[in-house]
C-alpha positions as CSV (number, residue, x, y, z in Angstrom):
1,M,101.5,54.6,-38.9
2,S,100.7,57.1,-41.7
3,R,102.8,59.3,-44.0
4,T,101.5,62.4,-42.2
5,T,104.7,62.5,-40.3
6,G,106.6,63.8,-43.3
7,T,104.2,66.6,-43.8
8,T,104.5,67.8,-40.3
9,A,108.2,67.2,-40.1
10,S,108.6,69.6,-42.9
11,T,106.0,72.2,-42.0
12,A,106.8,72.4,-38.4
13,A,110.2,73.8,-39.1
14,T,112.1,70.7,-38.4
15,G,115.2,72.5,-38.1
16,S,115.6,74.4,-34.8
17,T,118.5,76.7,-33.6
18,A,122.0,76.8,-32.3
19,A,124.1,79.0,-30.1
20,T,125.5,82.0,-31.9
21,G,125.9,85.7,-31.7
22,S,125.6,88.0,-28.7
23,T,122.6,89.1,-26.8
24,A,121.0,90.9,-29.8
25,A,117.6,92.3,-29.1
26,T,114.6,90.1,-30.0
27,G,112.9,93.0,-31.6
28,S,115.9,94.9,-33.0
29,I,118.2,94.8,-36.0
30,S,121.3,92.6,-35.7
31,T,123.9,93.8,-33.3
32,H,126.8,91.4,-34.0
33,A,128.9,91.8,-30.9
34,P,132.5,90.6,-30.4
35,R,132.6,87.2,-28.9
36,P,133.4,86.9,-25.2
37,A,137.1,86.6,-24.4
38,R,138.4,83.0,-24.0
39,G,137.7,81.7,-20.6
40,S,135.2,84.3,-19.7
41,S,132.4,83.3,-17.3
42,A,129.0,82.6,-18.6
43,G,127.6,84.9,-16.0
44,Q,129.6,87.9,-17.2
45,N,127.9,90.5,-19.4
46,P,129.0,90.2,-23.0
47,P,130.8,93.1,-24.7
48,A,128.6,95.9,-25.9
49,P,127.6,95.9,-29.5
50,T,129.9,97.7,-31.8
51,S,128.1,98.0,-35.1
52,R,125.0,97.1,-37.0
53,P,125.1,95.4,-40.4
54,S,124.0,97.5,-43.4
55,A,120.6,96.8,-44.9
56,K,122.3,94.9,-47.8
57,A,124.4,92.8,-45.4
58,A,121.3,92.0,-43.3
59,A,119.4,90.9,-46.4
60,G,122.3,88.7,-47.4
61,F,122.4,87.0,-43.9
62,A,118.6,86.6,-44.1
63,A,118.7,85.0,-47.5
64,L,121.4,82.5,-46.5
65,A,119.5,81.7,-43.2
66,A,116.3,81.1,-45.1
67,I,118.0,78.3,-47.1
68,G,117.6,76.2,-43.9
69,P,113.8,76.3,-43.5
70,A,113.4,76.2,-47.3
71,T,115.4,73.0,-47.3
72,W,113.4,71.6,-44.4
73,G,110.3,72.2,-46.5
74,T,111.4,69.4,-48.8
75,T,111.3,66.9,-46.0
76,Y,107.8,65.7,-46.8
77,V,108.6,64.9,-50.4
78,T,111.8,63.2,-49.4
79,T,110.2,61.1,-46.7
80,T,107.2,60.0,-48.8
81,E,109.2,59.3,-52.0
82,L,112.5,57.9,-50.7
83,L,112.5,56.8,-47.1
84,P,111.2,53.5,-45.7
85,P,107.6,53.8,-44.3
86,D,106.6,54.2,-40.7
87,R,110.0,54.9,-39.2
88,P,110.0,58.7,-38.4
89,L,112.1,58.4,-35.2
90,L,114.7,56.4,-37.1
91,A,114.7,59.1,-39.8
92,A,115.2,61.8,-37.1
93,A,118.1,59.9,-35.5
94,L,119.8,59.3,-38.8
95,R,119.5,63.0,-39.6
96,A,121.1,64.2,-36.4
97,L,123.7,61.7,-35.2
98,P,125.7,60.9,-38.4
99,A,125.7,64.6,-39.4
100,G,126.9,65.6,-35.9
101,L,129.7,63.0,-35.9
102,I,130.8,64.0,-39.4
103,L,131.1,67.7,-38.3
104,L,133.0,66.7,-35.2
105,A,135.4,64.7,-37.3
106,L,135.9,67.6,-39.7
107,T,136.3,70.3,-37.0
108,R,138.1,68.2,-34.4
109,R,136.9,70.4,-31.7
110,L,135.0,69.4,-28.5
111,P,133.2,71.6,-26.0
112,S,135.1,72.9,-23.0
113,G,134.0,74.3,-19.6
114,D,130.3,75.2,-19.4
115,W,129.8,74.6,-23.1
116,W,129.5,70.9,-22.3
117,W,126.1,71.5,-20.6
118,K,125.1,74.4,-22.9
119,A,125.6,72.3,-26.0
120,A,123.7,69.4,-24.4
121,V,120.8,71.7,-23.5
122,L,120.6,73.2,-27.0
123,G,121.0,69.8,-28.6
124,L,118.1,68.5,-26.4
125,L,115.9,71.4,-27.3
126,N,116.7,71.4,-31.0
127,F,116.8,67.6,-31.6
128,G,116.5,65.2,-28.7
129,A,113.2,66.6,-27.3
130,F,112.0,68.4,-30.4
131,F,111.9,65.5,-32.8
132,P,109.9,63.0,-30.6
133,L,107.3,65.7,-29.8
134,L,107.2,66.6,-33.5
135,F,106.5,63.1,-34.7
136,F,104.0,62.4,-31.9
137,G,102.0,65.4,-33.1
138,A,102.4,64.2,-36.6
139,Y,100.5,61.0,-35.8
140,H,97.8,62.7,-33.9
141,L,97.1,65.8,-36.1
142,P,96.6,66.6,-39.7
143,G,99.7,68.2,-41.2
144,G,97.9,71.5,-41.7
145,V,97.0,71.8,-38.0
146,A,100.5,71.0,-36.9
147,S,101.9,73.5,-39.3
148,T,99.6,76.3,-38.1
149,I,100.7,75.6,-34.4
150,S,104.3,75.9,-35.4
151,A,103.6,79.3,-37.0
152,V,103.3,80.9,-33.6
153,M,107.0,80.6,-33.1
154,P,107.8,84.3,-33.8
155,L,105.3,85.3,-31.1
156,L,106.9,82.8,-28.6
157,V,110.3,84.2,-29.4
158,A,109.1,87.7,-28.7
159,G,107.7,86.5,-25.4
160,F,110.9,84.7,-24.3
161,G,112.9,87.7,-25.4
162,I,111.2,89.8,-22.7
163,G,112.4,87.5,-19.9
164,V,115.8,86.3,-21.3
165,L,117.0,89.2,-23.4
166,K,115.2,91.9,-21.5
167,V,113.8,93.3,-24.7
168,R,110.2,94.3,-25.4
169,P,108.9,93.3,-28.9
170,T,107.7,96.1,-31.2
171,R,104.2,96.3,-32.6
172,R,105.7,95.5,-36.0
173,T,107.0,92.2,-34.7
174,L,103.7,91.3,-33.1
175,T,101.7,92.3,-36.2
176,A,104.0,90.3,-38.5
177,G,103.6,87.3,-36.2
178,L,99.8,87.4,-36.3
179,V,99.9,87.9,-40.1
180,G,102.1,84.8,-40.4
181,V,99.8,82.6,-38.3
182,A,96.8,83.7,-40.5
183,G,98.7,83.0,-43.7
184,V,99.9,79.6,-42.7
185,A,96.3,78.7,-41.6
186,L,94.9,79.7,-45.0
187,L,97.8,77.9,-46.7
188,V,97.5,74.5,-45.0
189,L,94.3,74.1,-43.1
190,R,91.3,72.2,-44.5
191,G,87.7,72.5,-43.5
192,S,87.6,68.8,-42.6
193,A,90.7,69.0,-40.4
194,T,90.2,67.3,-37.0
195,V,92.1,68.0,-33.8
196,D,93.5,65.9,-31.0
197,L,94.3,67.6,-27.7
198,A,97.4,65.4,-27.0
199,G,98.7,66.2,-30.5
200,I,98.1,69.9,-30.1
201,A,99.9,69.8,-26.7
202,A,102.9,68.0,-28.3
203,M,103.2,70.4,-31.2
204,L,102.8,73.5,-29.0
205,T,105.5,72.1,-26.7
206,A,107.8,71.3,-29.6
207,T,107.4,74.8,-31.0
208,T,108.0,76.3,-27.6
209,L,111.3,74.4,-27.2
210,M,112.4,75.6,-30.6
211,A,111.6,79.2,-29.7
212,L,113.4,78.9,-26.4
213,A,116.5,77.5,-28.2
214,I,116.6,80.6,-30.4
215,V,116.6,83.0,-27.5
216,L,119.1,81.0,-25.5
217,S,121.4,80.9,-28.5
218,K,121.3,84.7,-28.6
219,R,121.9,84.9,-24.8
220,W,124.8,82.5,-24.6
221,G,126.6,83.5,-27.8
222,R,129.5,81.4,-29.3
223,P,132.8,80.6,-27.6
224,E,135.9,82.3,-29.0
225,G,137.7,80.3,-31.6
226,V,134.9,77.8,-32.2
227,S,133.4,77.7,-35.7
228,L,129.8,77.4,-36.5
229,L,130.3,74.0,-37.9
230,A,131.9,72.8,-34.7
231,L,129.0,74.2,-32.6
232,T,126.5,72.6,-35.0
233,G,128.3,69.3,-34.6
234,W,128.1,69.5,-30.8
235,Q,124.4,70.0,-30.8
236,L,123.6,67.4,-33.5
237,T,125.6,64.8,-31.7
238,A,124.0,65.5,-28.3
239,G,120.5,65.4,-29.8
240,G,121.4,62.3,-31.9
241,L,122.7,60.4,-28.9
242,V,119.3,60.9,-27.2
243,L,117.3,60.0,-30.3
244,A,119.3,56.9,-31.4
245,P,118.3,54.5,-28.5
246,I,114.7,55.7,-28.7
247,A,114.5,55.0,-32.4
248,L,116.1,51.6,-32.1
249,T,113.9,50.6,-29.2
250,A,110.6,51.9,-30.6
251,E,111.0,51.2,-34.3
252,G,114.2,49.2,-35.0
253,L,115.9,48.9,-38.4
254,P,114.3,47.8,-41.6
255,D,115.2,44.5,-43.1
256,H,117.3,46.2,-45.8
257,F,117.9,49.7,-47.2
258,T,117.3,50.4,-50.9
259,G,119.3,52.8,-53.0
260,A,116.4,55.3,-52.7
261,N,116.5,55.0,-48.9
262,L,120.2,55.7,-48.8
263,A,119.8,58.7,-51.2
264,G,117.0,60.1,-49.0
265,Y,119.0,59.7,-45.7
266,T,122.1,61.2,-47.3
267,Y,120.1,64.2,-48.6
268,L,118.4,64.8,-45.3
269,G,121.7,64.4,-43.3
270,I,124.1,66.4,-45.5
271,I,121.9,69.0,-47.2
272,G,118.8,69.1,-45.0
273,T,120.8,69.0,-41.7
274,A,124.5,69.7,-41.7
275,L,124.5,72.4,-44.4
276,A,121.0,73.8,-43.6
277,Y,121.6,74.1,-39.9
278,A,125.0,75.8,-40.3
279,L,123.4,78.5,-42.5
280,W,120.5,78.8,-40.1
281,F,122.8,79.2,-37.1
282,R,124.8,81.8,-38.9
283,G,121.5,83.7,-39.4
284,I,120.9,83.5,-35.6
285,E,124.3,84.9,-35.0
286,R,124.0,87.9,-37.3
287,L,120.2,88.7,-37.1
288,P,117.8,89.5,-34.3
289,A,116.0,86.4,-32.9
290,S,112.6,87.7,-34.1
291,S,113.9,88.1,-37.7
292,V,115.2,84.6,-37.8
293,S,112.0,83.1,-36.4
294,F,110.0,84.7,-39.2
295,L,112.3,83.1,-41.8
296,G,111.1,79.7,-40.5
297,L,107.8,80.4,-42.2
298,A,109.6,79.6,-45.5
299,N,109.2,76.0,-44.4
300,P,105.4,75.5,-45.1
301,V,105.7,77.7,-48.2
302,V,108.3,75.4,-49.8
303,A,106.5,72.3,-48.6
304,T,103.4,73.5,-50.3
305,L,105.3,74.4,-53.5
306,A,107.1,71.1,-53.5
307,G,103.7,69.3,-53.3
308,L,102.5,71.5,-56.2
309,V,105.4,70.8,-58.5
310,I,106.5,67.3,-57.6
311,L,103.3,65.6,-56.3
312,G,100.9,67.3,-58.7
313,Q,98.9,69.0,-56.0
314,T,96.9,72.2,-56.7
315,L,96.4,75.4,-54.8
316,T,93.0,77.0,-54.0
317,V,92.3,80.7,-54.1
318,W,92.5,80.8,-50.3
319,Q,95.9,79.0,-50.3
320,V,97.2,81.6,-52.7
321,A,96.0,84.3,-50.4
322,G,97.7,82.5,-47.5
323,L,100.9,82.2,-49.4
324,V,100.9,86.0,-50.0
325,L,100.3,86.6,-46.3
326,V,103.1,84.4,-45.2
327,L,105.6,86.1,-47.5
328,S,104.4,89.5,-46.4
329,S,104.9,88.4,-42.8
330,V,108.5,87.3,-43.5
331,V,109.3,90.6,-45.2
332,L,107.6,92.6,-42.4
333,G,109.5,90.7,-39.8
334,Q,112.9,91.6,-41.4
335,G,112.4,95.4,-41.1
336,R,115.0,97.5,-39.3
337,R,113.8,98.2,-35.8
338,Q,115.3,99.9,-32.8
339,T,115.7,98.1,-29.5
340,Q,113.0,98.7,-26.9
341,R,113.8,97.7,-23.4
342,P,111.1,97.2,-20.7
């Protein structure tokens, strides 16, 4: 197995989503609605939105949420420099399960009612199914190709929003999504890149699951009295319980862990998972699904900059142009928009 896994793991927005917020429009500015009353049915309509955050508040939520994908952008450097080689599934399991158990111990809150299956579904989409597909694609595709496929997530979120949130994406959202795909392509693709159909199918499926998780999170909201950390812990634990037996069966444990290995796993688990996902989930709660999906493009940008600074890599003129396009896409995707229903 090669180290390509780390590249893709970082550039494919390793982090996914969690349940938060009310049914804010995919193409609209955040409408942070009151949470449903305790014990309300999942089938009931949520309360109507009461207010929209100011531009300053929305920018603050976006900045905090962007810390998540920015942190995930350091996954490649951490994997190649600190973790034992050729055990991507083990790394995925050790990121999800310990962090989830720690959050459960800190919050001391378990799901209730239909949130048992909702947390399981989101945990499977975000971690249990996403990570295996992600790493399969990593071993069958160059990192740049995989990263470009993941850049279509804003467009997928817009499409799911039509069916789940009953909201039509605006032209601005679609334009920003296309600009983001073009920018990531210039940033990471190489002329010698080869493709594998199985790898492309795996990465496209993984990105689709991630986009679906964002939209379902907006649809289901967050149960009353449950903190974001508790909700994060539910999903990480559910996904980790799926990943752990797969990793142990397919890869097993190394003969021993070095100090660097432990430091790498600790960083990925605490900073790159527990903290990063909590901030990412808060962004999903307070911002439109489309805006959050564009923030995920910070992932390949940080991954590229980390390689530039830490690994001594260089940027071509085309890569600089791609970087500008990606940043422009993120800014364009955060603009204030009105809801458009079909």
